[in-house]
C-alpha positions as CSV (number, residue, x, y, z in Angstrom):
1,M,-82.1,-37.4,-49.5
2,A,-83.0,-34.3,-48.5
3,S,-85.8,-34.5,-51.9
4,S,-87.4,-37.3,-50.0
5,Y,-88.3,-35.8,-47.3
6,A,-92.2,-34.4,-46.3
7,Q,-92.6,-30.8,-46.7
8,P,-95.1,-28.5,-45.5
9,R,-98.8,-27.2,-47.9
10,T,-96.8,-23.6,-49.5
11,G,-94.0,-26.2,-51.3
12,Q,-91.2,-24.9,-48.9
13,P,-88.6,-27.6,-47.3
14,S,-90.0,-28.1,-43.3
15,A,-86.8,-26.9,-40.9
16,A,-86.3,-30.4,-40.8
17,A,-85.6,-30.8,-43.9
18,E,-83.4,-27.4,-44.9
19,V,-81.2,-28.9,-41.6
20,A,-81.2,-31.8,-42.9
21,A,-80.0,-30.2,-46.5
22,A,-77.2,-28.5,-44.5
23,L,-75.2,-31.5,-43.5
24,H,-72.2,-31.3,-45.2
25,D,-71.8,-27.8,-47.3
26,G,-68.6,-27.0,-46.2
27,K,-69.5,-24.4,-42.5
28,T,-68.8,-24.3,-38.8
29,H,-71.9,-25.1,-37.5
30,L,-73.0,-24.0,-33.6
31,L,-76.8,-23.9,-32.2
32,L,-76.9,-21.4,-29.4
33,A,-79.7,-21.6,-27.2
34,A,-81.1,-19.8,-24.7
35,S,-83.8,-20.4,-21.9
36,G,-85.6,-18.9,-19.0
37,S,-83.4,-16.2,-17.7
38,V,-83.4,-12.4,-18.2
39,A,-79.5,-14.0,-19.7
40,T,-81.3,-14.0,-22.2
41,I,-80.3,-10.6,-23.8
42,K,-76.8,-11.5,-23.9
43,I,-78.0,-13.7,-27.0
44,P,-77.7,-10.8,-29.8
45,L,-74.7,-10.3,-28.3
46,I,-73.1,-13.4,-29.1
47,A,-74.6,-14.3,-32.1
48,A,-72.7,-11.2,-33.7
49,A,-69.7,-11.3,-32.3
50,F,-69.4,-13.6,-34.9
51,S,-70.4,-12.3,-37.2
52,K,-67.0,-12.0,-39.3
53,V,-65.6,-16.0,-38.9
54,P,-65.9,-16.7,-42.0
55,N,-67.6,-20.1,-43.5
56,L,-69.8,-19.9,-40.0
57,S,-73.5,-21.3,-39.4
58,I,-75.4,-20.2,-36.2
59,R,-79.2,-21.1,-36.0
60,V,-80.7,-20.4,-32.8
61,I,-83.1,-22.3,-30.1
62,L,-85.2,-20.6,-27.5
63,T,-87.5,-21.4,-25.5
64,P,-90.8,-19.5,-25.4
65,N,-89.4,-18.0,-22.3
66,A,-86.3,-17.3,-23.4
67,A,-88.4,-15.1,-25.7
68,Q,-89.9,-13.1,-23.4
69,F,-86.9,-11.6,-22.3
70,L,-86.7,-10.3,-25.9
71,Q,-89.9,-8.2,-26.0
72,G,-88.8,-3.9,-26.3
73,Q,-89.6,-3.8,-22.8
74,A,-86.3,-1.6,-22.5
75,D,-83.6,-0.2,-23.8
76,E,-81.4,-3.6,-22.8
77,Q,-84.3,-5.7,-23.9
78,P,-84.4,-4.8,-27.9
79,R,-87.1,-7.0,-29.2
80,Y,-85.8,-9.8,-31.0
81,D,-87.3,-12.0,-32.7
82,S,-87.1,-14.8,-35.5
83,E,-86.3,-12.5,-38.4
84,S,-84.1,-9.6,-36.9
85,L,-82.2,-12.8,-34.9
86,K,-81.3,-14.2,-38.9
87,G,-80.9,-10.1,-39.4
88,L,-77.8,-11.1,-37.9
89,P,-74.5,-12.1,-40.2
90,N,-73.7,-16.0,-40.3
91,V,-77.8,-16.2,-38.2
92,D,-78.8,-18.6,-40.7
93,A,-83.1,-19.2,-38.7
94,V,-83.4,-19.6,-35.5
95,Y,-86.8,-22.3,-33.6
96,V,-88.5,-19.7,-30.8
97,G,-91.2,-22.4,-29.1
98,D,-92.1,-25.8,-30.5
99,A,-94.0,-24.8,-33.8
100,D,-91.4,-26.1,-36.0
101,E,-90.8,-29.6,-34.9
102,W,-94.3,-29.9,-36.0
103,N,-94.7,-27.9,-38.8
104,P,-95.7,-29.3,-40.7
105,S,-97.2,-32.9,-38.5
106,W,-94.4,-35.3,-39.1
107,T,-95.3,-38.3,-41.2
108,R,-92.8,-41.4,-42.2
109,G,-90.1,-41.3,-43.3
110,A,-90.0,-37.5,-43.4
111,P,-87.1,-35.4,-40.9
112,I,-86.8,-34.7,-36.8
113,L,-85.9,-31.7,-36.7
114,H,-84.3,-32.2,-33.2
115,I,-82.1,-35.3,-34.7
116,E,-81.2,-32.7,-37.5
117,L,-80.2,-30.3,-34.8
118,R,-78.5,-32.7,-33.5
119,R,-76.5,-34.5,-36.3
120,W,-76.1,-30.7,-38.3
121,A,-74.5,-29.6,-34.6
122,D,-70.5,-28.8,-34.1
123,L,-71.2,-27.0,-30.8
124,L,-74.3,-26.9,-28.4
125,V,-74.3,-23.4,-26.0
126,V,-77.1,-22.4,-23.7
127,A,-76.1,-19.7,-22.8
128,P,-78.2,-18.8,-19.7
129,L,-78.7,-22.1,-18.3
130,S,-81.7,-21.3,-16.4
131,A,-83.4,-23.9,-13.2
132,N,-85.6,-25.2,-15.2
133,L,-84.2,-26.4,-18.2
134,L,-80.9,-27.9,-15.3
135,A,-83.4,-29.2,-13.8
136,K,-85.3,-31.1,-16.6
137,I,-81.9,-32.6,-18.4
138,T,-79.9,-34.5,-15.4
139,N,-83.6,-35.8,-15.6
140,G,-83.8,-36.1,-19.1
141,L,-86.5,-35.0,-19.8
142,C,-86.9,-34.3,-23.2
143,D,-90.8,-32.2,-24.0
144,S,-89.6,-29.8,-26.6
145,L,-87.6,-28.6,-29.0
146,L,-84.2,-28.3,-26.4
147,T,-84.2,-30.4,-24.7
148,S,-85.0,-33.2,-27.4
149,V,-82.2,-31.9,-28.4
150,I,-80.2,-31.9,-25.9
151,R,-81.2,-35.5,-24.7
152,A,-81.0,-36.7,-28.1
153,W,-76.6,-35.5,-27.9
154,E,-74.4,-37.8,-29.4
155,T,-72.3,-39.3,-25.9
156,D,-70.2,-41.8,-28.1
157,P,-66.7,-40.2,-26.7
158,A,-65.4,-41.5,-30.4
159,V,-67.7,-38.6,-31.1
160,G,-66.3,-35.6,-28.7
161,K,-69.2,-33.5,-29.8
162,R,-69.3,-30.6,-26.6
163,I,-72.4,-29.4,-24.8
164,L,-71.4,-25.9,-23.4
165,V,-73.6,-24.6,-20.6
166,A,-73.2,-21.4,-19.0
167,P,-75.7,-21.3,-15.8
168,S,-77.9,-18.3,-14.6
169,M,-80.2,-18.0,-12.0
170,N,-80.8,-16.3,-8.6
171,T,-78.4,-16.5,-5.6
172,A,-80.7,-18.8,-3.4
173,M,-82.4,-21.1,-7.1
174,W,-77.8,-21.1,-7.7
175,N,-77.5,-22.2,-3.3
176,H,-80.3,-24.6,-3.3
177,P,-78.6,-28.4,-2.7
178,L,-80.6,-29.3,-6.0
179,T,-78.3,-27.3,-7.8
180,A,-75.7,-28.8,-6.4
181,R,-76.6,-32.7,-7.1
182,Q,-77.4,-31.4,-10.8
183,L,-74.4,-29.6,-11.7
184,S,-72.7,-32.7,-10.2
185,T,-74.1,-34.9,-13.0
186,L,-73.3,-32.8,-15.7
187,R,-69.8,-31.7,-14.5
188,D,-68.5,-35.9,-12.1
189,S,-71.2,-37.9,-13.9
190,W,-71.2,-36.5,-18.1
191,G,-68.0,-33.3,-18.0
192,V,-65.5,-33.8,-20.8
193,G,-62.7,-34.4,-19.1
194,R,-63.0,-36.9,-16.2
195,L,-60.5,-39.2,-14.2
196,T,-61.0,-42.1,-15.4
197,E,-58.8,-44.5,-13.0
198,T,-56.0,-45.5,-15.3
199,S,-53.0,-43.9,-13.6
200,T,-49.4,-42.2,-16.0
201,E,-45.8,-43.5,-15.2
202,E,-46.0,-41.7,-11.6
203,G,-49.2,-42.4,-10.5
204,E,-51.0,-39.8,-11.1
205,P,-55.1,-40.1,-12.3
206,Q,-55.4,-39.4,-16.3
207,E,-57.4,-37.0,-18.3
208,E,-60.0,-38.1,-20.9
209,N,-62.0,-36.5,-22.4
210,R,-64.8,-39.2,-22.0
211,G,-68.2,-36.9,-21.7
212,W,-70.0,-34.4,-23.6
213,Y,-70.5,-31.5,-20.5
214,E,-68.8,-28.1,-20.0
215,V,-69.7,-26.0,-17.6
216,L,-69.5,-22.6,-17.5
217,L,-69.7,-21.8,-13.9
218,P,-71.5,-17.9,-12.5
219,Q,-70.8,-15.0,-11.6
220,S,-71.2,-12.8,-8.2
221,K,-72.6,-9.5,-9.1
222,S,-76.4,-7.5,-8.3
223,L,-78.9,-9.5,-10.1
224,A,-81.5,-8.0,-11.8
225,C,-83.9,-9.2,-9.2
226,G,-82.1,-7.0,-6.6
227,D,-80.5,-9.1,-4.9
228,V,-76.0,-9.9,-4.6
229,G,-74.4,-13.1,-5.0
230,Q,-73.5,-15.8,-7.4
231,G,-75.7,-17.0,-10.5
232,G,-75.4,-13.7,-13.3
233,M,-74.8,-15.6,-16.8
234,M,-70.6,-15.7,-17.0
235,D,-69.6,-12.1,-18.9
236,W,-71.2,-13.0,-22.5
237,R,-67.3,-11.8,-23.9
238,D,-66.1,-13.9,-22.7
239,I,-68.4,-17.1,-23.6
240,V,-67.9,-16.0,-26.6
241,V,-63.7,-16.7,-25.9
242,T,-65.0,-20.6,-25.2
243,I,-66.6,-20.9,-28.2
244,R,-64.2,-19.1,-30.1
245,E,-61.1,-21.9,-28.8
246,R,-63.0,-24.9,-29.0
247,L,-64.5,-23.9,-32.1
248,S,-61.0,-23.0,-33.4
249,L,-61.4,-20.3,-35.1
250,S,-59.1,-17.9,-35.8
251,P,-58.5,-14.7,-32.6
252,E,-59.0,-12.6,-35.9
253,Y,-62.4,-12.7,-36.6
254,F,-63.3,-10.6,-33.3
255,E,-63.2,-7.6,-31.5
256,T,-60.7,-7.9,-29.7
257,S,-62.5,-7.1,-26.3
258,T,-64.1,-9.6,-26.6
């Protein structure tokens, strides 16, 4: 029970205990994450698009590199810290870096934040997914809060929890042979709707939702670095529509532009 969990010396529940207490709150749970790409500037827009949805809880993970793009450098990079992001409707928590994973220091019997977030989330959306994070997750690395959530994700097809990833990177990075190999892991080995060896009566391959990854392919555009080509994150409005559909949220709560 949550009451038995270790708490910080301030007497406030730890981040992990707070998530554990919200596991059965009757809400839909969206875990929204961003890694180190300039497209992180779209995270506030994505979160705000869900502000009118009832019974929705959003928790946000920003890697330290992602947070660097929200320091108020320009009009398109407004300053967003944990408190300002939490000021958005339906955003109940923001985790920047790994500090919340270790505050307080873990003791036996206490909840573990990345495990509780995996249990809590109905859907994990990583937008943007950087080239670095793509390489980490396809090689099984779990050296941060976000990569630990991803590595601990429930992969049982019967559970049916998805991870949506929206890659965003320089065109040269996108065109690198390693990127194609890593994307193949997500789409062909771990992706939803993979073709199975079974066939229908007509002899056609049969699709089954056996994986847990869905890749939202990037667009071709003029990139922030000045290059022009493939690698820009999918338009944030399209990402919102995809999230809405995967969580079976009514369109009535969204602006028509999304």
